[in-house]
PDB file of N, CA, C, O and CB in Angstrom:
ATOM      1  N   MET A   1     185.959  85.696  97.479  1.00  0.00           N
ATOM      2  CA  MET A   1     185.321  85.945  98.750  1.00  0.00           C
ATOM      3  C   MET A   1     186.013  87.132  99.405  1.00  0.00           C
ATOM      4  O   MET A   1     187.232  87.279  99.323  1.00  0.00           O
ATOM      5  CB  MET A   1     185.368  84.690  99.659  1.00  0.00           C
ATOM      6  N   LYS A   2     185.220  87.974 100.054  1.00  0.00           N
ATOM      7  CA  LYS A   2     185.745  89.140 100.771  1.00  0.00           C
ATOM      8  C   LYS A   2     185.895  88.789 102.249  1.00  0.00           C
ATOM      9  O   LYS A   2     185.214  87.900 102.761  1.00  0.00           O
ATOM     10  CB  LYS A   2     184.811  90.382 100.588  1.00  0.00           C
ATOM     11  N   THR A   3     186.771  89.482 102.909  1.00  0.00           N
ATOM     12  CA  THR A   3     186.992  89.302 104.343  1.00  0.00           C
ATOM     13  C   THR A   3     186.796  90.638 105.033  1.00  0.00           C
ATOM     14  O   THR A   3     187.276  91.671 104.565  1.00  0.00           O
ATOM     15  CB  THR A   3     188.412  88.729 104.633  1.00  0.00           C
ATOM     16  N   ILE A   4     186.081  90.605 106.159  1.00  0.00           N
ATOM     17  CA  ILE A   4     185.941  91.807 106.982  1.00  0.00           C
ATOM     18  C   ILE A   4     186.458  91.502 108.369  1.00  0.00           C
ATOM     19  O   ILE A   4     186.595  90.344 108.765  1.00  0.00           O
ATOM     20  CB  ILE A   4     184.464  92.293 107.036  1.00  0.00           C
ATOM     21  N   SER A   5     186.736  92.542 109.083  1.00  0.00           N
ATOM     22  CA  SER A   5     187.229  92.408 110.448  1.00  0.00           C
ATOM     23  C   SER A   5     186.299  93.179 111.375  1.00  0.00           C
ATOM     24  O   SER A   5     185.943  94.323 111.094  1.00  0.00           O
ATOM     25  CB  SER A   5     188.697  92.921 110.572  1.00  0.00           C
ATOM     26  N   ILE A   6     185.909  92.560 112.469  1.00  0.00           N
ATOM     27  CA  ILE A   6     185.098  93.245 113.474  1.00  0.00           C
ATOM     28  C   ILE A   6     185.766  93.085 114.833  1.00  0.00           C
ATOM     29  O   ILE A   6     186.544  92.158 115.058  1.00  0.00           O
ATOM     30  CB  ILE A   6     183.640  92.689 113.501  1.00  0.00           C
ATOM     31  N   GLN A   7     185.448  93.993 115.716  1.00  0.00           N
ATOM     32  CA  GLN A   7     185.995  93.907 117.065  1.00  0.00           C
ATOM     33  C   GLN A   7     184.864  93.609 118.036  1.00  0.00           C
ATOM     34  O   GLN A   7     183.805  94.233 117.993  1.00  0.00           O
ATOM     35  CB  GLN A   7     186.731  95.218 117.458  1.00  0.00           C
ATOM     36  N   LEU A   8     185.107  92.652 118.904  1.00  0.00           N
ATOM     37  CA  LEU A   8     184.145  92.274 119.941  1.00  0.00           C
ATOM     38  C   LEU A   8     184.846  92.284 121.284  1.00  0.00           C
ATOM     39  O   LEU A   8     186.032  91.973 121.391  1.00  0.00           O
ATOM     40  CB  LEU A   8     183.521  90.877 119.655  1.00  0.00           C
ATOM     41  N   SER A   9     184.092  92.645 122.300  1.00  0.00           N
ATOM     42  CA  SER A   9     184.638  92.532 123.648  1.00  0.00           C
ATOM     43  C   SER A   9     184.667  91.047 124.022  1.00  0.00           C
ATOM     44  O   SER A   9     184.016  90.223 123.380  1.00  0.00           O
ATOM     45  CB  SER A   9     183.791  93.368 124.684  1.00  0.00           C
ATOM     46  N   GLU A  10     185.407  90.730 125.035  1.00  0.00           N
ATOM     47  CA  GLU A  10     185.463  89.341 125.520  1.00  0.00           C
ATOM     48  C   GLU A  10     184.065  88.860 125.903  1.00  0.00           C
ATOM     49  O   GLU A  10     183.702  87.710 125.655  1.00  0.00           O
ATOM     50  CB  GLU A  10     186.425  89.221 126.735  1.00  0.00           C
ATOM     51  N   GLN A  11     183.279  89.764 126.515  1.00  0.00           N
ATOM     52  CA  GLN A  11     181.912  89.429 126.920  1.00  0.00           C
ATOM     53  C   GLN A  11     181.050  89.110 125.699  1.00  0.00           C
ATOM     54  O   GLN A  11     180.291  88.141 125.717  1.00  0.00           O
ATOM     55  CB  GLN A  11     181.287  90.588 127.724  1.00  0.00           C
ATOM     56  N   GLU A  12     181.158  89.910 124.645  1.00  0.00           N
ATOM     57  CA  GLU A  12     180.391  89.663 123.424  1.00  0.00           C
ATOM     58  C   GLU A  12     180.847  88.358 122.758  1.00  0.00           C
ATOM     59  O   GLU A  12     180.026  87.596 122.247  1.00  0.00           O
ATOM     60  CB  GLU A  12     180.541  90.850 122.443  1.00  0.00           C
ATOM     61  N   PHE A  13     182.123  88.116 122.769  1.00  0.00           N
ATOM     62  CA  PHE A  13     182.684  86.899 122.193  1.00  0.00           C
ATOM     63  C   PHE A  13     182.069  85.679 122.864  1.00  0.00           C
ATOM     64  O   PHE A  13     181.691  84.720 122.192  1.00  0.00           O
ATOM     65  CB  PHE A  13     184.220  86.880 122.337  1.00  0.00           C
ATOM     66  N   GLU A  14     181.971  85.716 124.181  1.00  0.00           N
ATOM     67  CA  GLU A  14     181.379  84.613 124.943  1.00  0.00           C
ATOM     68  C   GLU A  14     179.864  84.563 124.760  1.00  0.00           C
ATOM     69  O   GLU A  14     179.288  83.482 124.640  1.00  0.00           O
ATOM     70  CB  GLU A  14     181.722  84.749 126.432  1.00  0.00           C
ATOM     71  N   LYS A  15     179.221  85.729 124.737  1.00  0.00           N
ATOM     72  CA  LYS A  15     177.760  85.805 124.599  1.00  0.00           C
ATOM     73  C   LYS A  15     177.286  85.097 123.334  1.00  0.00           C
ATOM     74  O   LYS A  15     176.265  84.408 123.349  1.00  0.00           O
ATOM     75  CB  LYS A  15     177.299  87.269 124.580  1.00  0.00           C
ATOM     76  N   TYR A  16     178.015  85.263 122.257  1.00  0.00           N
ATOM     77  CA  TYR A  16     177.624  84.670 120.984  1.00  0.00           C
ATOM     78  C   TYR A  16     178.209  83.274 120.773  1.00  0.00           C
ATOM     79  O   TYR A  16     178.073  82.698 119.694  1.00  0.00           O
ATOM     80  CB  TYR A  16     178.048  85.570 119.854  1.00  0.00           C
ATOM     81  N   GLY A  17     178.847  82.742 121.784  1.00  0.00           N
ATOM     82  CA  GLY A  17     179.351  81.374 121.716  1.00  0.00           C
ATOM     83  C   GLY A  17     180.436  81.169 120.691  1.00  0.00           C
ATOM     84  O   GLY A  17     180.525  80.107 120.076  1.00  0.00           O
ATOM     85  N   LEU A  18     181.261  82.181 120.500  1.00  0.00           N
ATOM     86  CA  LEU A  18     182.340  82.077 119.523  1.00  0.00           C
ATOM     87  C   LEU A  18     183.518  81.328 120.134  1.00  0.00           C
ATOM     88  O   LEU A  18     183.835  81.506 121.310  1.00  0.00           O
ATOM     89  CB  LEU A  18     182.780  83.477 119.035  1.00  0.00           C
ATOM     90  N   ASP A  19     184.157  80.495 119.331  1.00  0.00           N
ATOM     91  CA  ASP A  19     185.299  79.746 119.842  1.00  0.00           C
ATOM     92  C   ASP A  19     186.525  79.884 118.929  1.00  0.00           C
ATOM     93  O   ASP A  19     187.527  79.188 119.091  1.00  0.00           O
ATOM     94  CB  ASP A  19     184.928  78.273 119.998  1.00  0.00           C
ATOM     95  N   SER A  20     186.410  80.793 117.980  1.00  0.00           N
ATOM     96  CA  SER A  20     187.493  80.992 117.030  1.00  0.00           C
ATOM     97  C   SER A  20     187.493  82.446 116.580  1.00  0.00           C
ATOM     98  O   SER A  20     186.456  83.108 116.612  1.00  0.00           O
ATOM     99  CB  SER A  20     187.354  80.036 115.817  1.00  0.00           C
ATOM    100  N   SER A  21     188.624  82.933 116.171  1.00  0.00           N
ATOM    101  CA  SER A  21     188.687  84.314 115.689  1.00  0.00           C
ATOM    102  C   SER A  21     188.326  84.406 114.207  1.00  0.00           C
ATOM    103  O   SER A  21     188.246  85.504 113.656  1.00  0.00           O
ATOM    104  CB  SER A  21     190.085  84.894 115.923  1.00  0.00           C
ATOM    105  N   SER A  22     188.111  83.272 113.566  1.00  0.00           N
ATOM    106  CA  SER A  22     187.703  83.242 112.167  1.00  0.00           C
ATOM    107  C   SER A  22     186.430  82.416 112.053  1.00  0.00           C
ATOM    108  O   SER A  22     186.380  81.276 112.515  1.00  0.00           O
ATOM    109  CB  SER A  22     188.831  82.660 111.259  1.00  0.00           C
ATOM    110  N   ILE A  23     185.397  82.995 111.433  1.00  0.00           N
ATOM    111  CA  ILE A  23     184.111  82.317 111.345  1.00  0.00           C
ATOM    112  C   ILE A  23     183.425  82.720 110.039  1.00  0.00           C
ATOM    113  O   ILE A  23     183.550  83.858 109.588  1.00  0.00           O
ATOM    114  CB  ILE A  23     183.215  82.658 112.575  1.00  0.00           C
ATOM    115  N   ASP A  24     182.724  81.805 109.458  1.00  0.00           N
ATOM    116  CA  ASP A  24     181.943  82.063 108.260  1.00  0.00           C
ATOM    117  C   ASP A  24     180.787  82.989 108.605  1.00  0.00           C
ATOM    118  O   ASP A  24     180.232  82.893 109.699  1.00  0.00           O
ATOM    119  CB  ASP A  24     181.425  80.745 107.641  1.00  0.00           C
ATOM    120  N   PHE A  25     180.412  83.889 107.693  1.00  0.00           N
ATOM    121  CA  PHE A  25     179.346  84.857 107.962  1.00  0.00           C
ATOM    122  C   PHE A  25     178.034  84.180 108.331  1.00  0.00           C
ATOM    123  O   PHE A  25     177.359  84.613 109.265  1.00  0.00           O
ATOM    124  CB  PHE A  25     179.135  85.749 106.756  1.00  0.00           C
ATOM    125  N   ASP A  26     177.663  83.126 107.613  1.00  0.00           N
ATOM    126  CA  ASP A  26     176.410  82.424 107.913  1.00  0.00           C
ATOM    127  C   ASP A  26     176.421  81.832 109.315  1.00  0.00           C
ATOM    128  O   ASP A  26     175.393  81.824 109.992  1.00  0.00           O
ATOM    129  CB  ASP A  26     176.163  81.319 106.889  1.00  0.00           C
ATOM    130  N   GLN A  27     177.565  81.340 109.753  1.00  0.00           N
ATOM    131  CA  GLN A  27     177.680  80.807 111.115  1.00  0.00           C
ATOM    132  C   GLN A  27     177.526  81.921 112.144  1.00  0.00           C
ATOM    133  O   GLN A  27     176.844  81.753 113.155  1.00  0.00           O
ATOM    134  CB  GLN A  27     179.033  80.093 111.307  1.00  0.00           C
ATOM    135  N   LEU A  28     178.162  83.056 111.880  1.00  0.00           N
ATOM    136  CA  LEU A  28     178.034  84.198 112.781  1.00  0.00           C
ATOM    137  C   LEU A  28     176.589  84.662 112.853  1.00  0.00           C
ATOM    138  O   LEU A  28     176.070  84.931 113.936  1.00  0.00           O
ATOM    139  CB  LEU A  28     178.939  85.349 112.326  1.00  0.00           C
ATOM    140  N   LEU A  29     175.946  84.753 111.706  1.00  0.00           N
ATOM    141  CA  LEU A  29     174.548  85.166 111.652  1.00  0.00           C
ATOM    142  C   LEU A  29     173.669  84.215 112.457  1.00  0.00           C
ATOM    143  O   LEU A  29     172.796  84.664 113.200  1.00  0.00           O
ATOM    144  CB  LEU A  29     174.066  85.231 110.200  1.00  0.00           C
ATOM    145  N   ASP A  30     173.885  82.917 112.321  1.00  0.00           N
ATOM    146  CA  ASP A  30     173.117  81.926 113.094  1.00  0.00           C
ATOM    147  C   ASP A  30     173.327  82.104 114.592  1.00  0.00           C
ATOM    148  O   ASP A  30     172.373  82.027 115.366  1.00  0.00           O
ATOM    149  CB  ASP A  30     173.514  80.502 112.681  1.00  0.00           C
ATOM    150  N   LYS A  31     174.566  82.340 115.004  1.00  0.00           N
ATOM    151  CA  LYS A  31     174.846  82.525 116.432  1.00  0.00           C
ATOM    152  C   LYS A  31     174.154  83.774 116.971  1.00  0.00           C
ATOM    153  O   LYS A  31     173.606  83.755 118.072  1.00  0.00           O
ATOM    154  CB  LYS A  31     176.360  82.619 116.673  1.00  0.00           C
ATOM    155  N   ILE A  32     174.179  84.858 116.199  1.00  0.00           N
ATOM    156  CA  ILE A  32     173.515  86.094 116.616  1.00  0.00           C
ATOM    157  C   ILE A  32     172.006  85.889 116.679  1.00  0.00           C
ATOM    158  O   ILE A  32     171.362  86.322 117.635  1.00  0.00           O
ATOM    159  CB  ILE A  32     173.859  87.250 115.652  1.00  0.00           C
ATOM    160  N   LYS A  33     171.436  85.232 115.669  1.00  0.00           N
ATOM    161  CA  LYS A  33     169.996  84.953 115.669  1.00  0.00           C
ATOM    162  C   LYS A  33     169.596  84.121 116.880  1.00  0.00           C
ATOM    163  O   LYS A  33     168.556  84.373 117.488  1.00  0.00           O
ATOM    164  CB  LYS A  33     169.591  84.229 114.380  1.00  0.00           C
ATOM    165  N   ASN A  34     170.408  83.135 117.235  1.00  0.00           N
ATOM    166  CA  ASN A  34     170.101  82.291 118.394  1.00  0.00           C
ATOM    167  C   ASN A  34     170.051  83.102 119.687  1.00  0.00           C
ATOM    168  O   ASN A  34     169.160  82.908 120.513  1.00  0.00           O
ATOM    169  CB  ASN A  34     171.138  81.175 118.522  1.00  0.00           C
ATOM    170  N   VAL A  35     171.004  84.003 119.857  1.00  0.00           N
ATOM    171  CA  VAL A  35     171.034  84.840 121.058  1.00  0.00           C
ATOM    172  C   VAL A  35     169.815  85.760 121.086  1.00  0.00           C
ATOM    173  O   VAL A  35     169.174  85.904 122.127  1.00  0.00           O
ATOM    174  CB  VAL A  35     172.341  85.672 121.115  1.00  0.00           C
ATOM    175  N   ILE A  36     169.492  86.377 119.961  1.00  0.00           N
ATOM    176  CA  ILE A  36     168.337  87.275 119.894  1.00  0.00           C
ATOM    177  C   ILE A  36     167.050  86.502 120.190  1.00  0.00           C
ATOM    178  O   ILE A  36     166.184  86.994 120.912  1.00  0.00           O
ATOM    179  CB  ILE A  36     168.252  87.952 118.502  1.00  0.00           C
ATOM    180  N   THR A  37     166.925  85.298 119.637  1.00  0.00           N
ATOM    181  CA  THR A  37     165.739  84.472 119.869  1.00  0.00           C
ATOM    182  C   THR A  37     165.608  84.106 121.346  1.00  0.00           C
ATOM    183  O   THR A  37     164.520  84.201 121.914  1.00  0.00           O
ATOM    184  CB  THR A  37     165.798  83.197 119.013  1.00  0.00           C
ATOM    185  N   LYS A  38     166.697  83.693 121.962  1.00  0.00           N
ATOM    186  CA  LYS A  38     166.665  83.339 123.387  1.00  0.00           C
ATOM    187  C   LYS A  38     166.261  84.537 124.242  1.00  0.00           C
ATOM    188  O   LYS A  38     165.471  84.402 125.176  1.00  0.00           O
ATOM    189  CB  LYS A  38     168.037  82.810 123.839  1.00  0.00           C
ATOM    190  N   GLU A  39     166.811  85.718 123.915  1.00  0.00           N
ATOM    191  CA  GLU A  39     166.459  86.922 124.670  1.00  0.00           C
ATOM    192  C   GLU A  39     164.978  87.261 124.494  1.00  0.00           C
ATOM    193  O   GLU A  39     164.325  87.683 125.448  1.00  0.00           O
ATOM    194  CB  GLU A  39     167.332  88.110 124.223  1.00  0.00           C
ATOM    195  N   ALA A  40     164.443  87.081 123.288  1.00  0.00           N
ATOM    196  CA  ALA A  40     163.024  87.354 123.031  1.00  0.00           C
ATOM    197  C   ALA A  40     162.136  86.379 123.796  1.00  0.00           C
ATOM    198  O   ALA A  40     161.098  86.775 124.326  1.00  0.00           O
ATOM    199  CB  ALA A  40     162.722  87.269 121.524  1.00  0.00           C
ATOM    200  N   ILE A  41     162.528  85.124 123.859  1.00  0.00           N
ATOM    201  CA  ILE A  41     161.753  84.131 124.604  1.00  0.00           C
ATOM    202  C   ILE A  41     161.724  84.480 126.082  1.00  0.00           C
ATOM    203  O   ILE A  41     160.679  84.385 126.727  1.00  0.00           O
ATOM    204  CB  ILE A  41     162.336  82.724 124.403  1.00  0.00           C
ATOM    205  N   ILE A  42     162.850  84.876 126.611  1.00  0.00           N
ATOM    206  CA  ILE A  42     162.919  85.253 128.026  1.00  0.00           C
ATOM    207  C   ILE A  42     162.004  86.448 128.301  1.00  0.00           C
ATOM    208  O   ILE A  42     161.291  86.463 129.304  1.00  0.00           O
ATOM    209  CB  ILE A  42     164.378  85.587 128.433  1.00  0.00           C
ATOM    210  N   LYS A  43     162.021  87.446 127.418  1.00  0.00           N
ATOM    211  CA  LYS A  43     161.150  88.615 127.590  1.00  0.00           C
ATOM    212  C   LYS A  43     159.680  88.223 127.528  1.00  0.00           C
ATOM    213  O   LYS A  43     158.865  88.737 128.294  1.00  0.00           O
ATOM    214  CB  LYS A  43     161.454  89.668 126.520  1.00  0.00           C
ATOM    215  N   CYS A  44     159.339  87.318 126.619  1.00  0.00           N
ATOM    216  CA  CYS A  44     157.945  86.846 126.516  1.00  0.00           C
ATOM    217  C   CYS A  44     157.525  86.115 127.787  1.00  0.00           C
ATOM    218  O   CYS A  44     156.421  86.317 128.294  1.00  0.00           O
ATOM    219  CB  CYS A  44     157.774  85.916 125.291  1.00  0.00           C
ATOM    220  N   GLN A  45     158.404  85.272 128.291  1.00  0.00           N
ATOM    221  CA  GLN A  45     158.103  84.543 129.522  1.00  0.00           C
ATOM    222  C   GLN A  45     157.923  85.502 130.699  1.00  0.00           C
ATOM    223  O   GLN A  45     157.035  85.311 131.529  1.00  0.00           O
ATOM    224  CB  GLN A  45     159.216  83.533 129.830  1.00  0.00           C
ATOM    225  N   GLU A  46     158.759  86.521 130.768  1.00  0.00           N
ATOM    226  CA  GLU A  46     158.641  87.506 131.840  1.00  0.00           C
ATOM    227  C   GLU A  46     157.331  88.277 131.727  1.00  0.00           C
ATOM    228  O   GLU A  46     156.665  88.522 132.733  1.00  0.00           O
ATOM    229  CB  GLU A  46     159.829  88.475 131.810  1.00  0.00           C
ATOM    230  N   ALA A  47     156.956  88.662 130.500  1.00  0.00           N
ATOM    231  CA  ALA A  47     155.693  89.388 130.288  1.00  0.00           C
ATOM    232  C   ALA A  47     154.504  88.498 130.645  1.00  0.00           C
ATOM    233  O   ALA A  47     153.546  88.966 131.259  1.00  0.00           O
ATOM    234  CB  ALA A  47     155.578  89.872 128.816  1.00  0.00           C
ATOM    235  N   ALA A  48     154.557  87.238 130.272  1.00  0.00           N
ATOM    236  CA  ALA A  48     153.478  86.307 130.605  1.00  0.00           C
ATOM    237  C   ALA A  48     153.362  86.145 132.114  1.00  0.00           C
ATOM    238  O   ALA A  48     152.258  86.068 132.654  1.00  0.00           O
ATOM    239  CB  ALA A  48     153.715  84.939 129.939  1.00  0.00           C
ATOM    240  N   SER A  49     154.480  86.094 132.779  1.00  0.00           N
ATOM    241  CA  SER A  49     154.477  85.959 134.237  1.00  0.00           C
ATOM    242  C   SER A  49     153.903  87.204 134.910  1.00  0.00           C
ATOM    243  O   SER A  49     153.117  87.092 135.850  1.00  0.00           O
ATOM    244  CB  SER A  49     155.895  85.696 134.748  1.00  0.00           C
ATOM    245  N   ARG A  50     154.292  88.389 134.435  1.00  0.00           N
ATOM    246  CA  ARG A  50     153.798  89.635 135.014  1.00  0.00           C
ATOM    247  C   ARG A  50     152.284  89.777 134.860  1.00  0.00           C
ATOM    248  O   ARG A  50     151.623  90.353 135.725  1.00  0.00           O
ATOM    249  CB  ARG A  50     154.496  90.820 134.367  1.00  0.00           C
ATOM    250  N   THR A  51     151.740  89.257 133.769  1.00  0.00           N
ATOM    251  CA  THR A  51     150.307  89.407 133.493  1.00  0.00           C
ATOM    252  C   THR A  51     149.508  88.152 133.838  1.00  0.00           C
ATOM    253  O   THR A  51     148.319  88.063 133.531  1.00  0.00           O
ATOM    254  CB  THR A  51     150.097  89.754 132.032  1.00  0.00           C
ATOM    255  N   SER A  52     150.156  87.197 134.469  1.00  0.00           N
ATOM    256  CA  SER A  52     149.548  85.924 134.894  1.00  0.00           C
ATOM    257  C   SER A  52     149.083  85.055 133.728  1.00  0.00           C
ATOM    258  O   SER A  52     148.308  84.120 133.930  1.00  0.00           O
ATOM    259  CB  SER A  52     148.373  86.200 135.802  1.00  0.00           C
ATOM    260  N   LEU A  53     149.534  85.341 132.537  1.00  0.00           N
ATOM    261  CA  LEU A  53     149.181  84.496 131.394  1.00  0.00           C
ATOM    262  C   LEU A  53     149.834  83.124 131.498  1.00  0.00           C
ATOM    263  O   LEU A  53     149.358  82.160 130.897  1.00  0.00           O
ATOM    264  CB  LEU A  53     149.591  85.171 130.085  1.00  0.00           C
ATOM    265  N   ASP A  54     150.910  83.034 132.250  1.00  0.00           N
ATOM    266  CA  ASP A  54     151.611  81.772 132.383  1.00  0.00           C
ATOM    267  C   ASP A  54     150.859  80.756 133.242  1.00  0.00           C
ATOM    268  O   ASP A  54     151.255  79.593 133.319  1.00  0.00           O
ATOM    269  CB  ASP A  54     152.969  82.013 132.961  1.00  0.00           C
ATOM    270  N   THR A  55     149.778  81.194 133.887  1.00  0.00           N
ATOM    271  CA  THR A  55     149.007  80.275 134.739  1.00  0.00           C
ATOM    272  C   THR A  55     147.695  79.838 134.091  1.00  0.00           C
ATOM    273  O   THR A  55     146.948  79.056 134.680  1.00  0.00           O
ATOM    274  CB  THR A  55     148.715  80.932 136.080  1.00  0.00           C
ATOM    275  N   LEU A  56     147.404  80.333 132.881  1.00  0.00           N
ATOM    276  CA  LEU A  56     146.160  79.963 132.221  1.00  0.00           C
ATOM    277  C   LEU A  56     146.161  78.484 131.844  1.00  0.00           C
ATOM    278  O   LEU A  56     147.182  77.939 131.426  1.00  0.00           O
ATOM    279  CB  LEU A  56     145.939  80.825 130.977  1.00  0.00           C
ATOM    280  N   THR A  57     145.010  77.850 131.996  1.00  0.00           N
ATOM    281  CA  THR A  57     144.864  76.469 131.547  1.00  0.00           C
ATOM    282  C   THR A  57     144.583  76.471 130.051  1.00  0.00           C
ATOM    283  O   THR A  57     144.289  77.515 129.469  1.00  0.00           O
ATOM    284  CB  THR A  57     143.730  75.737 132.327  1.00  0.00           C
ATOM    285  N   LEU A  58     144.674  75.315 129.440  1.00  0.00           N
ATOM    286  CA  LEU A  58     144.388  75.202 128.013  1.00  0.00           C
ATOM    287  C   LEU A  58     142.939  75.597 127.722  1.00  0.00           C
ATOM    288  O   LEU A  58     142.665  76.233 126.705  1.00  0.00           O
ATOM    289  CB  LEU A  58     144.663  73.768 127.520  1.00  0.00           C
ATOM    290  N   ASP A  59     142.016  75.225 128.603  1.00  0.00           N
ATOM    291  CA  ASP A  59     140.613  75.614 128.415  1.00  0.00           C
ATOM    292  C   ASP A  59     140.445  77.126 128.471  1.00  0.00           C
ATOM    293  O   ASP A  59     139.670  77.692 127.701  1.00  0.00           O
ATOM    294  CB  ASP A  59     139.729  74.954 129.475  1.00  0.00           C
ATOM    295  N   GLU A  60     141.159  77.781 129.371  1.00  0.00           N
ATOM    296  CA  GLU A  60     141.086  79.237 129.478  1.00  0.00           C
ATOM    297  C   GLU A  60     141.689  79.915 128.239  1.00  0.00           C
ATOM    298  O   GLU A  60     141.171  80.922 127.757  1.00  0.00           O
ATOM    299  CB  GLU A  60     141.813  79.713 130.749  1.00  0.00           C
ATOM    300  N   ILE A  61     142.762  79.359 127.748  1.00  0.00           N
ATOM    301  CA  ILE A  61     143.378  79.899 126.537  1.00  0.00           C
ATOM    302  C   ILE A  61     142.414  79.770 125.360  1.00  0.00           C
ATOM    303  O   ILE A  61     142.222  80.718 124.599  1.00  0.00           O
ATOM    304  CB  ILE A  61     144.711  79.173 126.229  1.00  0.00           C
ATOM    305  N   ASN A  62     141.809  78.588 125.217  1.00  0.00           N
ATOM    306  CA  ASN A  62     140.861  78.364 124.132  1.00  0.00           C
ATOM    307  C   ASN A  62     139.649  79.286 124.247  1.00  0.00           C
ATOM    308  O   ASN A  62     139.133  79.755 123.233  1.00  0.00           O
ATOM    309  CB  ASN A  62     140.410  76.907 124.121  1.00  0.00           C
ATOM    310  N   ALA A  63     139.190  79.549 125.465  1.00  0.00           N
ATOM    311  CA  ALA A  63     138.064  80.467 125.679  1.00  0.00           C
ATOM    312  C   ALA A  63     138.446  81.879 125.255  1.00  0.00           C
ATOM    313  O   ALA A  63     137.639  82.582 124.646  1.00  0.00           O
ATOM    314  CB  ALA A  63     137.621  80.456 127.160  1.00  0.00           C
ATOM    315  N   GLU A  64     139.658  82.298 125.568  1.00  0.00           N
ATOM    316  CA  GLU A  64     140.125  83.634 125.171  1.00  0.00           C
ATOM    317  C   GLU A  64     140.186  83.733 123.641  1.00  0.00           C
ATOM    318  O   GLU A  64     139.776  84.739 123.062  1.00  0.00           O
ATOM    319  CB  GLU A  64     141.525  83.936 125.793  1.00  0.00           C
ATOM    320  N   ILE A  65     140.692  82.700 123.008  1.00  0.00           N
ATOM    321  CA  ILE A  65     140.776  82.693 121.550  1.00  0.00           C
ATOM    322  C   ILE A  65     139.377  82.764 120.929  1.00  0.00           C
ATOM    323  O   ILE A  65     139.144  83.520 119.986  1.00  0.00           O
ATOM    324  CB  ILE A  65     141.517  81.432 121.061  1.00  0.00           C
ATOM    325  N   SER A  66     138.460  81.972 121.467  1.00  0.00           N
ATOM    326  CA  SER A  66     137.084  81.973 120.954  1.00  0.00           C
ATOM    327  C   SER A  66     136.432  83.335 121.133  1.00  0.00           C
ATOM    328  O   SER A  66     135.721  83.804 120.244  1.00  0.00           O
ATOM    329  CB  SER A  66     136.247  80.898 121.658  1.00  0.00           C
ATOM    330  N   ALA A  67     136.668  83.973 122.269  1.00  0.00           N
ATOM    331  CA  ALA A  67     136.094  85.284 122.536  1.00  0.00           C
ATOM    332  C   ALA A  67     136.585  86.312 121.519  1.00  0.00           C
ATOM    333  O   ALA A  67     135.810  87.149 121.055  1.00  0.00           O
ATOM    334  CB  ALA A  67     136.439  85.736 123.957  1.00  0.00           C
ATOM    335  N   VAL A  68     137.848  86.251 121.180  1.00  0.00           N
ATOM    336  CA  VAL A  68     138.407  87.191 120.218  1.00  0.00           C
ATOM    337  C   VAL A  68     137.850  86.908 118.821  1.00  0.00           C
ATOM    338  O   VAL A  68     137.489  87.830 118.089  1.00  0.00           O
ATOM    339  CB  VAL A  68     139.950  87.112 120.213  1.00  0.00           C
ATOM    340  N   ARG A  69     137.786  85.654 118.471  1.00  0.00           N
ATOM    341  CA  ARG A  69     137.297  85.290 117.136  1.00  0.00           C
ATOM    342  C   ARG A  69     135.804  85.626 116.966  1.00  0.00           C
ATOM    343  O   ARG A  69     135.373  86.003 115.877  1.00  0.00           O
ATOM    344  CB  ARG A  69     137.529  83.789 116.883  1.00  0.00           C
ATOM    345  N   ASN A  70     135.040  85.491 118.020  1.00  0.00           N
ATOM    346  CA  ASN A  70     133.582  85.715 117.937  1.00  0.00           C
ATOM    347  C   ASN A  70     133.166  87.125 118.298  1.00  0.00           C
ATOM    348  O   ASN A  70     132.001  87.485 118.133  1.00  0.00           O
ATOM    349  CB  ASN A  70     132.862  84.752 118.840  1.00  0.00           C
ATOM    350  N   GLY A  71     134.059  87.900 118.767  1.00  0.00           N
ATOM    351  CA  GLY A  71     133.633  89.163 119.293  1.00  0.00           C
ATOM    352  C   GLY A  71     134.121  90.347 118.636  1.00  0.00           C
ATOM    353  O   GLY A  71     133.789  91.460 119.042  1.00  0.00           O
TER     354      GLY A  71
END
């Protein structure tokens, strides 16, 4: 097995939920993916809010889907 060394700021260390200076690559990858996913969800929620998509009812959503499929 190979070992690499990376440098992170204290803020980055906390952002990725690290609690040790030694971590398996797969664990690090999972932590990074989780942060990226959370940030993407927040951006989607903000975009939905800006465009009022967050207030659509299920019937309105289904109507939009039907319109796209049929049109």
